[in-house]
LOLO-274849 format. One record per residue: x, y, z of N, C-alpha, C in turn; residue in one letter. Coordinates in steps of 0.2 Angstrom, whole numbers, plus 5000, padded with zeros to 4 digits. Layout:
BEGIN
nx_ny_nz_cax_cay_caz_cx_cy_cz_r
X_Y_Z_X_Y_Z_X_Y_Z_a
...
This chain:
BEGIN
nx_ny_nz_cax_cay_caz_cx_cy_cz_r
5472_5301_5454_5479_5302_5452_5480_5310_5450_m
5485_5313_5452_5487_5320_5451_5492_5321_5445_i
5489_5324_5440_5494_5325_5434_5497_5332_5434_g
5503_5332_5431_5507_5338_5431_5509_5340_5424_f
5506_5346_5421_5508_5348_5415_5515_5352_5416_i
5520_5350_5412_5526_5353_5413_5529_5352_5420_g
5529_5345_5422_5531_5344_5429_5538_5342_5430_g
5542_5344_5425_5549_5342_5426_5553_5348_5429_t
5550_5354_5430_5554_5359_5434_5554_5358_5441_g
5557_5363_5445_5558_5362_5452_5551_5362_5456_p
5547_5366_5454_5540_5366_5458_5536_5360_5457_e
5536_5358_5450_5532_5352_5449_5535_5346_5452_g
5542_5345_5452_5545_5340_5455_5544_5340_5462_r
5545_5346_5465_5544_5346_5473_5537_5344_5475_g
5532_5347_5472_5525_5345_5473_5523_5338_5472_l
5526_5335_5467_5524_5328_5465_5527_5324_5470_a
5534_5325_5472_5537_5321_5477_5533_5321_5484_l
5531_5327_5486_5527_5328_5492_5520_5324_5492_r
5517_5325_5486_5510_5321_5486_5511_5314_5486_f
5516_5311_5483_5518_5304_5483_5520_5302_5490_a
5523_5306_5493_5525_5305_5500_5518_5304_5505_m
5513_5308_5503_5507_5308_5506_5502_5302_5504_a
5505_5298_5499_5501_5293_5497_5497_5293_5491_g
5498_5299_5488_5494_5300_5481_5498_5298_5475_r
5495_5295_5470_5498_5293_5464_5499_5300_5460_d
5505_5301_5457_5506_5307_5453_5509_5304_5446_v
5508_5309_5441_5510_5308_5434_5514_5314_5432_f
5520_5313_5431_5524_5319_5428_5524_5320_5421_i
5521_5325_5418_5521_5326_5411_5526_5331_5409_g
5528_5330_5402_5533_5335_5399_5531_5335_5392_s
5534_5340_5388_5533_5340_5381_5536_5334_5378_r
5541_5331_5381_5544_5325_5379_5543_5319_5383_n
5540_5314_5381_5538_5308_5385_5544_5305_5389_e
5550_5305_5385_5556_5302_5389_5558_5306_5395_e
5558_5313_5394_5560_5317_5399_5555_5316_5405_r
5548_5316_5404_5544_5315_5409_5545_5308_5413_g
5547_5303_5410_5548_5297_5413_5555_5297_5417_q
5560_5301_5414_5566_5302_5417_5565_5305_5424_q
5561_5310_5424_5560_5314_5431_5556_5310_5436_i
5552_5306_5433_5548_5301_5437_5553_5296_5441_a
5557_5293_5437_5562_5289_5439_5567_5292_5444_d
5569_5298_5443_5573_5302_5448_5570_5303_5454_e
5563_5305_5454_5560_5306_5460_5559_5300_5464_l
5557_5294_5461_5556_5288_5464_5563_5285_5467_g
5568_5287_5464_5575_5285_5467_5576_5289_5474_a
5573_5295_5475_5574_5298_5481_5571_5294_5487_i
5565_5292_5486_5562_5287_5491_5560_5281_5488_i
5564_5276_5487_5562_5270_5484_5555_5267_5486_p
5553_5268_5492_5547_5265_5494_5540_5268_5491_a
5541_5274_5488_5535_5277_5485_5536_5277_5477_i
5541_5274_5475_5543_5274_5467_5537_5272_5463_a
5533_5267_5466_5527_5265_5462_5522_5270_5461_s
5522_5275_5465_5517_5280_5465_5518_5286_5460_k
5524_5285_5457_5526_5291_5452_5527_5288_5445_i
5523_5291_5441_5524_5289_5434_5525_5295_5430_k
5528_5294_5424_5530_5299_5419_5528_5298_5412_g
5527_5303_5408_5526_5303_5401_5525_5310_5398_g
5521_5311_5393_5520_5317_5390_5514_5321_5393_d
5514_5327_5392_5508_5332_5395_5501_5329_5393_n
5500_5326_5387_5494_5324_5386_5492_5318_5390_k
5497_5313_5391_5496_5307_5395_5494_5310_5403_q
5498_5315_5405_5497_5317_5412_5490_5320_5413_a
5487_5323_5408_5480_5326_5408_5475_5321_5408_c
5476_5316_5404_5472_5310_5403_5472_5306_5410_e
5478_5305_5413_5478_5301_5419_5476_5305_5425_a
5476_5311_5425_5475_5315_5432_5468_5316_5433_g
5465_5315_5439_5459_5317_5441_5459_5324_5442_d
5464_5327_5445_5466_5334_5445_5473_5335_5442_m
5473_5341_5439_5479_5342_5435_5482_5349_5437_v
5489_5349_5438_5492_5355_5440_5497_5358_5434_l
5496_5364_5433_5500_5367_5428_5506_5370_5431_i
5512_5368_5429_5518_5370_5432_5523_5372_5427_t
5521_5374_5421_5525_5376_5415_5528_5383_5417_t
5533_5386_5413_5534_5393_5413_5528_5397_5410_p
5527_5403_5412_5522_5406_5410_5521_5408_5403_f
5527_5409_5400_5527_5410_5392_5525_5404_5388_e
5525_5398_5391_5523_5393_5387_5516_5391_5389_g
5512_5394_5394_5506_5392_5396_5501_5392_5391_q
5500_5397_5387_5494_5398_5382_5494_5393_5377_k
5500_5392_5374_5501_5387_5368_5500_5380_5371_d
5502_5378_5377_5502_5372_5380_5495_5370_5382_t
5491_5375_5385_5484_5373_5387_5479_5373_5381_l
5481_5377_5376_5476_5377_5370_5477_5370_5366_q
5482_5367_5367_5483_5360_5364_5480_5355_5368_a
5478_5356_5374_5476_5351_5379_5468_5352_5382_l
5465_5357_5378_5458_5358_5381_5453_5352_5381_t
5454_5348_5376_5449_5342_5376_5451_5337_5382_n
5458_5336_5383_5460_5332_5389_5458_5334_5396_e
5458_5341_5396_5456_5344_5403_5449_5346_5404_l
5445_5344_5399_5438_5346_5400_5435_5342_5406_k
5431_5346_5410_5428_5344_5416_5432_5343_5422_g
5438_5344_5421_5443_5343_5427_5445_5349_5431_k
5447_5348_5437_5450_5354_5441_5457_5355_5439_i
5459_5361_5437_5465_5362_5434_5468_5367_5439_v
5474_5366_5442_5477_5370_5447_5483_5374_5444_v
5482_5380_5444_5488_5384_5441_5493_5386_5446_n
5499_5384_5445_5504_5385_5450_5509_5391_5448_v
5507_5394_5442_5512_5398_5439_5512_5405_5442_i
5518_5408_5443_5518_5415_5445_5522_5419_5439_a
5519_5423_5435_5522_5426_5429_5527_5432_5432_p
5533_5431_5430_5539_5435_5433_5543_5438_5427_l
5546_5444_5429_5552_5446_5424_5557_5448_5429_k
5563_5448_5426_5569_5450_5430_5573_5456_5427_f
5574_5461_5431_5577_5467_5428_5583_5469_5433_e
5589_5470_5429_5595_5472_5433_5594_5477_5437_k
5596_5476_5444_5596_5482_5449_5589_5482_5452_g
5584_5478_5450_5577_5478_5453_5576_5471_5455_k
5578_5466_5452_5577_5459_5454_5570_5456_5451_g
5567_5452_5455_5561_5449_5452_5555_5454_5452_a
5551_5454_5447_5545_5459_5447_5539_5455_5444_m
5533_5456_5446_5527_5453_5443_5527_5455_5435_p
5525_5451_5431_5524_5452_5424_5517_5453_5423_e
5515_5458_5419_5508_5460_5418_5505_5455_5413_s
5499_5453_5415_5495_5448_5411_5489_5451_5409_v
5487_5452_5403_5481_5455_5400_5475_5452_5404_p
5474_5446_5405_5468_5443_5408_5468_5444_5416_e
5473_5447_5419_5474_5449_5426_5479_5444_5429_g
5479_5438_5428_5484_5433_5431_5485_5427_5427_s
5490_5423_5428_5491_5417_5425_5485_5412_5425_a
5482_5412_5432_5476_5408_5433_5470_5410_5429_a
5469_5417_5428_5463_5419_5425_5464_5418_5417_e
5470_5419_5415_5472_5417_5408_5470_5410_5406_q
5472_5405_5411_5471_5398_5410_5463_5397_5410_a
5459_5400_5414_5452_5399_5414_5449_5402_5407_q
5452_5407_5404_5449_5410_5398_5450_5404_5392_t
5455_5401_5393_5457_5395_5388_5453_5389_5389_i
5453_5387_5396_5450_5381_5398_5443_5382_5400_l
5438_5384_5395_5432_5386_5397_5427_5380_5400_t
5429_5374_5399_5426_5368_5401_5429_5365_5407_d
5434_5368_5410_5437_5366_5416_5436_5371_5422_s
5438_5369_5428_5438_5373_5434_5445_5375_5436_i
5447_5381_5435_5454_5383_5436_5454_5386_5443_v
5459_5383_5447_5461_5385_5454_5468_5388_5454_v
5469_5394_5457_5476_5396_5458_5478_5394_5465_g
5484_5391_5465_5487_5389_5472_5494_5387_5471_a
5498_5386_5477_5505_5384_5477_5510_5389_5474_f
5508_5395_5472_5513_5399_5469_5519_5401_5473_q
5517_5401_5480_5522_5404_5484_5526_5399_5488_n
5525_5392_5487_5528_5387_5490_5536_5386_5488_a
5540_5385_5492_5547_5385_5490_5549_5378_5487_s
5551_5378_5481_5553_5372_5477_5558_5368_5481_a
5563_5372_5483_5569_5369_5487_5567_5366_5493_e
5562_5369_5497_5560_5365_5503_5556_5359_5501_e
5552_5359_5496_5548_5354_5494_5552_5348_5492_l
5558_5349_5489_5562_5344_5486_5566_5341_5491_l
5566_5343_5497_5570_5340_5503_5565_5336_5507_d
5564_5330_5506_5559_5326_5510_5560_5326_5518_p
5566_5328_5520_5567_5328_5527_5564_5335_5530_e
5562_5340_5526_5560_5346_5529_5552_5347_5529_k
5550_5350_5534_5543_5352_5534_5542_5358_5529_s
5536_5358_5526_5535_5363_5521_5534_5370_5525_a
5530_5370_5530_5529_5375_5535_5527_5382_5531_d
5522_5382_5528_5519_5388_5524_5512_5387_5523_c
5509_5393_5522_5502_5393_5520_5501_5393_5512_d
5496_5390_5510_5495_5390_5502_5488_5393_5502_v
5488_5399_5498_5482_5403_5497_5479_5401_5491_i
5473_5399_5492_5469_5395_5486_5463_5400_5484_v
5463_5401_5477_5458_5406_5474_5455_5402_5469_c
5448_5403_5469_5444_5399_5464_5437_5402_5464_a
5433_5402_5459_5426_5404_5459_5422_5398_5461_d
5424_5392_5460_5420_5386_5462_5422_5384_5469_d
5418_5384_5474_5419_5383_5481_5422_5376_5483_q
5418_5371_5479_5420_5364_5480_5427_5362_5478_d
5429_5365_5472_5435_5364_5469_5441_5367_5474_a
5439_5373_5476_5444_5377_5481_5445_5372_5487_k
5439_5369_5490_5440_5365_5496_5444_5359_5494_k
5444_5356_5489_5448_5350_5487_5455_5352_5487_q
5457_5358_5484_5464_5360_5483_5467_5361_5490_v
5463_5365_5494_5465_5366_5501_5466_5360_5505_m
5462_5355_5504_5463_5348_5507_5469_5345_5504_e
5470_5345_5498_5476_5343_5495_5483_5346_5498_l
5483_5352_5498_5488_5356_5501_5490_5353_5508_a
5485_5352_5512_5486_5350_5519_5488_5342_5520_e
5489_5339_5514_5492_5332_5514_5499_5333_5515_t
5502_5338_5513_5509_5340_5514_5511_5342_5521_i
5516_5339_5524_5518_5341_5531_5520_5348_5531_k
5516_5352_5536_5518_5359_5537_5514_5364_5533_g
5510_5361_5528_5506_5366_5524_5499_5367_5527_m
5497_5373_5526_5490_5374_5528_5486_5378_5522_r
5480_5375_5520_5477_5379_5514_5473_5384_5517_g
5473_5390_5514_5469_5396_5516_5465_5398_5510_v
5459_5400_5512_5454_5402_5507_5455_5409_5505_d
5458_5410_5498_5459_5417_5496_5454_5420_5492_g
5448_5417_5492_5442_5420_5489_5442_5418_5481_g
5439_5423_5477_5438_5421_5470_5444_5421_5466_k
5444_5419_5460_5450_5418_5456_5453_5424_5454_l
5449_5430_5454_5453_5436_5452_5458_5438_5457_f
5458_5435_5463_5463_5437_5468_5469_5433_5467_n
5469_5429_5462_5475_5425_5461_5481_5430_5459_a
5479_5435_5456_5485_5440_5453_5489_5443_5459_k
5485_5444_5465_5489_5446_5471_5494_5441_5473_v
5491_5435_5474_5495_5429_5476_5501_5428_5472_v
5500_5428_5465_5505_5427_5460_5511_5432_5461_e
5509_5439_5462_5513_5444_5463_5518_5444_5469_s
5515_5441_5474_5519_5440_5481_5525_5436_5479_i
5525_5431_5474_5531_5427_5473_5537_5431_5471_t
5536_5437_5468_5542_5441_5466_5545_5444_5473_a
5540_5446_5477_5543_5449_5484_5547_5443_5487_l
5544_5437_5488_5547_5432_5491_5554_5430_5488_i
5555_5430_5482_5561_5429_5478_5566_5434_5480_i
5564_5441_5480_5569_5446_5482_5571_5446_5490_n
5566_5444_5494_5568_5443_5501_5573_5437_5502_i
5572_5432_5498_5576_5426_5498_5583_5428_5496_n
5584_5432_5491_5590_5435_5489_5594_5439_5494_r
5590_5443_5498_5593_5447_5503_5596_5443_5509_v
5591_5438_5511_5593_5434_5517_5596_5427_5516_y
5597_5426_5509_5600_5419_5507_5596_5413_5510_k
5589_5414_5509_5585_5409_5513_5580_5406_5508_a
5575_5402_5510_5570_5399_5506_5563_5401_5510_h
5562_5407_5510_5556_5410_5513_5549_5408_5510_a
5544_5408_5513_5537_5407_5510_5533_5412_5514_s
5526_5410_5514_5522_5415_5518_5517_5411_5523_i
5515_5415_5528_5510_5412_5533_5506_5418_5535_k
5499_5416_5535_5494_5421_5537_5492_5420_5544_i
5493_5425_5548_5491_5425_5555_5484_5428_5557_t
5481_5426_5562_5475_5429_5565_5469_5426_5562_g
5470_5420_5559_5464_5416_5557_5464_5409_5560_i
5458_5407_5562_5457_5400_5565_5453_5396_5560_d
5455_5390_5558_5452_5386_5554_5452_5388_5547_g
5446_5387_5543_5446_5389_5536_5439_5393_5535_h
């Protein structure tokens, strides 16, 4: 099962829906158990045939249930949230989907400075007994939430553990149109997270739901 910490936002909901469509069991976590269950019910209503694959509750339950756990909270809440869940996440692959951003009038979206280098690296400094992987930061939540659309993007996956990286790349490719791309070590996650700001600004200009694709590579 794939657990989601803070899975009630657009990115968490979109990824959970797509993984359930691909046959995976998912658990939507929230600070509030009722909210997590509500979102699980709403996602199940989109495609009733997969409703049994989507469960919901609080973040602790999501961590306990998930063999792999995705962090999809806002960045400002990441540190406190993870510090409270270190025991539940011990020994697990934790996928950080967060892109720290700030918005300034006249400039649009901008990457937010993180002392540890990136949201993924901050997560790893907290979760010393977990394997943190950075991935899915640039995927369009709007596209993911439309089950009729192909995701049509590359997911750059960064991690210090090669086996964990491979597992997340394979998970990405269960979603129609997605390709997992090896982005190297976890310190590269800061570059991938920063690209999200650029994509948001491009989307505002073109009124689109753009993502990224890497050309010139064959296989992985």
